[in-house]
N, C-alpha and C positions, 0 to 999 in steps of 0.2 A: 125631370124634376127641377124646378126653378127655385133658387134661393134669393134672399135679399141682396147678397153680394154679387149676383149675376149682372145686375143693372148698374153697378158702381163702375165708374171709369177707372182705368189703370192709374192715372195720375192721382186720383183720390185714394186708391189703395196704397200707392207708394208713399203718400203723406204719413201713413201710420207706421212706416218703417222707422226705426231709430238707429242712430249711428253713435257709437261710443268712441270718442276721439282719444287716440294714444298720443298725447302731446309730446312733440319733439321726436316722434318715431313714425314717420309716414310709411305706409306699406308700398307706396308707389313713388318712384323718383324718376325724373327725366334727366337723362345724361346731358351734360353741357353741350350746347350747340350755338353756332352763330346764325345759321340759316336753318329753319326747321325742314325736315324731310317731308315728303308727301304723306308718309304714314302719320307723322305727328300732326300735320295740318288736318288730316282726316279725323283724328281724334276730337278736334274741336267741334266737329259736326255730328259724329256718330256715338259718342259716349252717352249712354242712356241717362246717366246721372249729371251730365254737364260739368264734369270735373276738369276739363281741359279748356284753356282759353289762350288767346294771343295777348301778350303784354305790349306796352308802349314801344318796345324795341323790336317788335315783330317776332319774338321768340314765344314758343309754346310753354305755358306753365301749367302745373297740376295743383289742384286743391283736393286732396283725397278725402276730406271730410264729406261724407254723404255718398262715397263710392259704394256701389252695389255689389262689388266683387264678382262681376259677371264674366270677366276675362276678355272682353272685347278688345281692350288695349293690348293685352298680351298677344292676341291673335294678329292684330293689325301690325304690331311692331316686332313680330317674331323674326323676320328676316333682317330688319334694320338694327335691332337691339337698342332702340332709342330710349327704352324705359327699363327700369329695374323694378320688378314686381315681386313681392313676397306676401304670404298670407299675414294678416294682422295677428298679433299675439292673442292668446286666449283671453276672452272677456272684452275684447275690443273689436271694432268694425261694425258691420251692419247687423241689425237684429230685425229679421223679417216678421211682420205681423200676420200676413196672409200667405204663408208658405213660400 
């Protein structure tokens, strides 16, 4: 059985998600570093929400606004402990429209 949402691209579905920012209380933090580990560099390419990027100093920064809370960064950095990740407080974070 086909529905109208079957033909919609993933990017279009993600557009409908909403993110409630908890100002001043990010749920993801990167531990201070001079040179990013391979795990941190990988996050700049594999984070589905594109929350990780290199800054002008060559360090990895995170912008958790828009994070889908999928846990990819937690898995990638599990051995290196480069990030500190906690669930957002109740009422904050991602609100999925399509499950």
